[in-house]
C-alpha positions as CSV (number, residue, x, y, z in Angstrom):
1,M,-7.8,7.0,-24.0
2,L,-6.3,3.8,-22.4
3,F,-9.7,2.6,-21.0
4,D,-13.3,3.3,-21.4
5,K,-14.5,2.5,-17.9
6,V,-12.2,2.0,-14.8
7,V,-13.7,0.9,-11.5
8,I,-11.7,1.4,-8.3
9,V,-12.8,-0.9,-5.5
10,G,-12.0,0.9,-2.3
11,I,-11.8,4.6,-2.6
12,G,-9.3,5.2,0.3
13,L,-5.8,6.8,0.1
14,I,-4.5,4.7,-2.7
15,G,-7.7,4.3,-4.6
16,S,-8.5,8.1,-4.5
17,S,-5.0,9.0,-5.5
18,L,-5.2,6.7,-8.5
19,A,-8.6,8.2,-9.4
20,R,-7.1,11.7,-9.3
21,N,-4.3,10.5,-11.7
22,L,-6.7,8.8,-14.1
23,K,-8.8,11.9,-14.3
24,K,-5.8,14.3,-14.7
25,H,-4.3,12.3,-17.5
26,R,-7.6,11.4,-19.1
27,L,-6.8,7.7,-19.2
28,A,-10.4,6.6,-19.0
29,R,-13.7,8.0,-20.3
30,K,-15.3,7.1,-17.0
31,V,-13.7,6.6,-13.6
32,A,-16.0,4.9,-11.1
33,A,-15.7,3.9,-7.4
34,F,-17.2,0.9,-5.7
35,D,-17.1,0.9,-1.9
36,K,-19.2,-0.5,0.9
37,N,-18.6,2.6,3.0
38,P,-21.3,5.1,2.0
39,A,-19.4,8.0,3.6
40,Y,-16.4,7.3,1.4
41,L,-18.6,7.2,-1.7
42,A,-20.3,10.5,-0.7
43,E,-16.9,12.1,-0.1
44,A,-15.4,10.9,-3.4
45,S,-18.4,12.3,-5.3
46,E,-18.2,15.6,-3.4
47,L,-14.5,15.9,-4.2
48,G,-15.2,15.2,-7.9
49,I,-12.5,12.6,-8.2
50,V,-14.8,10.0,-9.8
51,D,-17.6,10.2,-12.4
52,E,-19.8,7.6,-10.8
53,V,-20.2,5.7,-7.5
54,F,-21.6,2.3,-6.8
55,D,-22.5,0.4,-3.7
56,E,-23.5,-2.8,-5.5
57,P,-21.0,-5.1,-7.4
58,E,-23.3,-5.8,-10.4
59,A,-23.6,-2.2,-11.6
60,A,-19.9,-1.4,-10.7
61,A,-18.5,-4.4,-12.7
62,A,-20.7,-4.1,-15.7
63,D,-18.8,-3.0,-18.9
64,A,-15.6,-2.2,-16.9
65,D,-12.4,-2.5,-18.9
66,L,-10.3,-2.4,-15.8
67,I,-11.1,-3.1,-12.1
68,V,-8.6,-2.1,-9.4
69,L,-8.9,-3.8,-6.0
70,A,-7.7,-1.1,-3.5
71,T,-9.1,-2.6,-0.3
72,P,-7.3,-4.5,2.5
73,V,-6.1,-7.8,1.0
74,G,-8.3,-9.9,3.3
75,A,-11.3,-8.7,1.3
76,F,-10.0,-9.6,-2.2
77,G,-11.5,-13.0,-2.4
78,A,-15.0,-12.1,-1.4
79,L,-15.0,-9.0,-3.6
80,T,-13.7,-10.9,-6.7
81,A,-16.4,-13.5,-6.1
82,E,-19.1,-10.8,-6.1
83,M,-17.9,-9.0,-9.2
84,V,-16.7,-11.8,-11.6
85,P,-20.2,-12.9,-12.7
86,F,-20.8,-9.4,-14.0
87,M,-17.4,-8.7,-15.6
88,K,-17.1,-8.8,-19.4
89,R,-14.7,-10.9,-21.4
90,G,-11.3,-9.3,-21.9
91,A,-11.6,-7.2,-18.7
92,I,-8.5,-6.7,-16.6
93,L,-8.5,-7.2,-12.9
94,T,-5.5,-5.8,-11.0
95,D,-4.9,-4.8,-7.3
96,V,-2.7,-2.7,-5.1
97,G,-2.1,-5.2,-2.3
98,S,1.1,-5.3,-0.3
99,V,1.0,-9.1,-0.2
100,K,1.0,-10.8,-3.6
101,K,1.0,-14.6,-3.2
102,F,-2.0,-14.6,-1.0
103,A,-3.8,-11.8,-2.9
104,L,-3.4,-13.5,-6.3
105,Q,-4.5,-16.9,-4.9
106,E,-7.6,-15.3,-3.4
107,I,-8.4,-13.5,-6.7
108,E,-7.7,-16.3,-9.2
109,K,-9.6,-19.0,-7.4
110,H,-12.9,-17.2,-8.2
111,I,-12.2,-16.7,-11.9
112,P,-13.4,-19.4,-14.3
113,E,-10.8,-20.6,-16.8
114,D,-13.1,-19.6,-19.7
115,S,-14.1,-16.2,-18.4
116,G,-11.6,-14.2,-20.5
117,I,-10.8,-12.1,-17.5
118,V,-7.1,-11.3,-17.2
119,V,-5.4,-10.8,-13.8
120,V,-2.3,-8.7,-13.4
121,G,-1.0,-8.4,-9.8
122,G,0.3,-4.9,-8.8
123,H,1.7,-3.1,-5.8
124,P,2.3,0.7,-5.9
125,V,4.9,1.0,-3.1
126,A,3.6,4.4,-1.8
127,G,1.4,5.6,0.9
128,T,1.0,7.7,4.1
129,E,-0.6,6.9,7.4
130,K,-3.7,8.8,6.3
131,S,-6.8,7.2,5.0
132,G,-10.0,8.0,3.1
133,P,-10.8,9.8,-0.2
134,G,-9.7,13.2,1.2
135,A,-6.3,11.9,2.1
136,G,-5.4,11.1,-1.5
137,F,-3.4,13.4,-3.8
138,E,-2.0,13.2,-7.3
139,E,1.7,13.2,-6.4
140,L,1.5,10.3,-4.0
141,F,3.1,7.9,-6.5
142,K,5.7,10.3,-8.0
143,D,9.1,8.7,-8.3
144,R,8.0,5.6,-6.3
145,W,8.2,2.0,-7.5
146,C,5.2,0.0,-8.7
147,I,5.9,-3.8,-8.7
148,L,3.9,-5.9,-11.1
149,T,3.5,-9.6,-10.5
150,P,1.9,-11.0,-13.6
151,S,1.2,-14.8,-13.9
152,D,1.7,-17.0,-16.9
153,K,-1.9,-16.4,-17.7
154,S,-1.5,-12.6,-17.9
155,T,-1.4,-11.3,-21.4
156,D,1.3,-8.9,-22.6
157,D,-1.3,-6.4,-23.6
158,A,-2.9,-6.4,-20.2
159,V,0.4,-6.1,-18.4
160,E,1.4,-3.1,-20.6
161,K,-1.9,-1.3,-20.0
162,V,-1.5,-1.7,-16.2
163,A,2.1,-0.5,-16.4
164,M,1.1,2.5,-18.6
165,M,-1.5,3.5,-16.0
166,W,1.1,3.6,-13.2
167,R,3.7,5.3,-15.4
168,S,1.2,8.0,-16.0
169,A,1.3,8.6,-12.2
170,E,5.1,9.0,-12.6
171,M,5.9,5.6,-11.0
172,R,8.8,3.4,-11.9
173,I,7.9,-0.1,-12.9
174,D,9.6,-3.4,-11.8
175,T,8.4,-7.0,-12.2
176,M,8.8,-9.8,-9.8
177,T,7.3,-13.2,-8.9
178,P,4.7,-13.0,-6.1
179,E,7.0,-15.0,-3.8
180,H,10.0,-12.7,-4.3
181,H,7.8,-9.6,-3.9
182,D,6.5,-10.9,-0.5
183,K,10.1,-11.6,0.7
184,V,11.3,-8.2,-0.3
185,M,8.3,-6.3,1.2
186,A,8.5,-8.3,4.4
187,A,12.0,-6.8,4.9
188,V,11.5,-3.2,3.8
189,S,7.9,-2.6,4.8
190,H,6.1,-5.3,6.8
191,L,8.8,-5.8,9.6
192,P,9.3,-2.0,10.1
193,H,5.6,-1.5,10.5
194,L,5.4,-4.4,13.0
195,I,8.3,-3.0,15.0
196,A,6.7,0.5,15.0
197,Y,3.4,-0.9,16.3
198,S,5.3,-2.8,19.0
199,I,7.5,0.2,20.1
200,V,4.6,2.6,20.3
201,G,2.6,0.1,22.3
202,T,5.5,-0.7,24.6
203,V,6.3,2.9,25.3
204,A,2.7,3.8,25.9
205,D,2.4,0.9,28.5
206,L,5.6,1.6,30.4
207,E,5.1,1.9,34.1
208,G,6.4,5.0,35.8
209,Y,5.9,7.3,32.8
210,E,3.1,9.8,32.3
211,K,1.5,9.3,29.0
212,K,1.2,13.1,28.6
213,E,5.0,13.4,29.0
214,I,5.7,10.8,26.4
215,I,3.5,12.7,23.9
216,K,4.7,16.1,25.0
217,Y,8.4,15.3,24.6
218,S,8.2,13.1,21.5
219,A,11.2,14.0,19.4
220,S,11.8,12.8,15.9
221,G,12.6,9.2,16.8
222,F,9.4,8.3,18.7
223,R,7.3,10.7,16.5
224,D,8.4,8.9,13.4
225,F,7.4,5.6,14.9
226,T,4.0,6.9,15.8
227,R,3.5,8.1,12.2
228,I,4.1,4.5,10.9
229,A,2.0,3.0,13.7
230,G,-0.8,5.3,12.7
231,S,-1.4,3.3,9.5
232,D,-4.7,1.6,8.9
233,P,-5.1,-1.3,11.4
234,T,-7.3,-3.5,9.1
235,M,-4.8,-3.3,6.3
236,W,-1.8,-4.1,8.4
237,R,-3.6,-7.0,10.2
238,D,-4.3,-8.6,6.8
239,I,-0.8,-8.0,5.5
240,L,1.0,-9.5,8.5
241,L,-1.3,-12.5,8.8
242,N,-1.1,-13.3,5.1
243,N,2.7,-13.1,4.8
244,K,3.3,-14.8,8.1
245,G,5.9,-17.3,7.0
246,T,8.4,-14.7,5.9
247,I,7.5,-12.3,8.7
248,L,8.1,-14.9,11.4
249,E,11.5,-15.6,10.0
250,L,12.4,-12.0,10.0
251,I,11.1,-11.5,13.6
252,Q,13.4,-14.3,14.8
253,R,16.4,-12.6,13.1
254,F,15.4,-9.2,14.5
255,V,15.2,-10.7,18.0
256,E,18.6,-12.2,17.7
257,D,20.1,-8.9,16.5
258,L,18.4,-7.1,19.4
259,I,19.8,-9.5,21.9
260,A,23.3,-8.9,20.4
261,L,22.8,-5.1,20.8
262,E,21.7,-5.7,24.4
263,R,24.9,-7.6,25.0
264,N,27.0,-4.8,23.4
265,I,25.5,-2.3,25.7
266,R,25.8,-4.4,28.8
267,W,29.5,-5.1,28.2
268,D,30.4,-1.6,27.0
269,E,31.3,-2.8,23.6
270,G,31.3,0.7,22.0
271,D,33.3,-0.3,19.0
272,R,30.6,-2.8,17.9
273,L,27.9,-0.2,18.4
274,F,29.8,2.3,16.4
275,E,30.4,-0.2,13.6
276,L,26.7,-1.0,13.4
277,F,25.6,2.7,13.6
278,S,28.1,3.6,10.8
279,R,26.8,0.9,8.6
280,T,23.2,1.8,9.1
281,Q,24.0,5.5,8.5
282,K,25.4,4.6,5.1
283,I,22.2,2.7,4.3
284,R,20.2,5.8,5.2
285,K,22.3,7.9,2.8
286,E,21.7,5.3,0.0
287,V,18.0,5.5,0.6
288,I,18.1,9.3,0.1
289,D,20.3,9.0,-2.9
290,A,17.8,6.6,-4.5
291,K,15.1,9.2,-3.9
292,Q,13.1,6.9,-1.7
293,D,13.0,9.3,1.2
294,Q,9.8,11.3,1.7
295,P,10.0,13.9,-1.1
296,E,9.5,17.6,-0.4
297,H,6.3,17.8,-2.5
298,E,4.8,15.0,-0.4
299,K,5.7,16.7,2.9
300,R,4.2,20.0,1.6
301,I,0.9,18.3,0.6
302,L,0.6,16.3,3.8
303,S,1.2,19.5,5.8
304,E,-1.6,21.3,3.8
305,L,-3.9,18.3,4.4
306,N,-3.3,18.5,8.2
307,K,-3.9,22.3,8.2
308,D,-7.2,21.8,6.5
309,K,-8.3,19.3,9.2
310,N,-7.3,21.6,12.1
């Protein structure tokens, strides 16, 4: 076994999917969950995806070889401060946060130099708009990327153990600095989510449109935006506020490009529109070829989860 005791802090979509993989591949003798939501702990226990649940940091952190922070990033600092006094020397502390510079600053400021605790930043780039222990599934991470952001204080052994954990879930591993990670994620994840929230809000508030008609006639375009905009509000509030420098730069660029599109339409510049649409169509094909489209196994599982709730 890779670990004796693993504690997942926050047993939502990502945390519960990781727990399922840890159990399936027998990477830990004991998989435990620490969450301040009693309903989540009860559900995780009922599903049998963890061996033990905790609602207090002392019992959760004691004797843990690995602690995984899987909550919204805004909670990382307070949670680390609560658990560090009870963590053993040599324990590894990692996370799944979508913002790395802020997350690691919040974690590391609460860890004493002589504690022996090793921090390894991590971000499994996977997810759905669902939340809670019941939303997780083993194949969530399959063929997706996990980006590790170790610091100069991270040991090679700790980094390799965290990488092995994610490889067991069939993830591909890459390594970046926290700053580069945040720049890349702002472009491919954070800005698209922000735009989706904005578009859904704009359409819902348009005067002269019946809300029931907007919902009734939602084709794939608007429907796909509502899927993204259905993601966890707390998580995305924390992500956007804690990567604001890069996000604001991208918003400015997006506004400029949108104004250019407006001008193309106003002046009947069809060639310019066709050129842009052809270029973006090519990018879409490249995404599919790189197997970063929603895979069929994920679509099937999400469909089954939705049927179970209906």
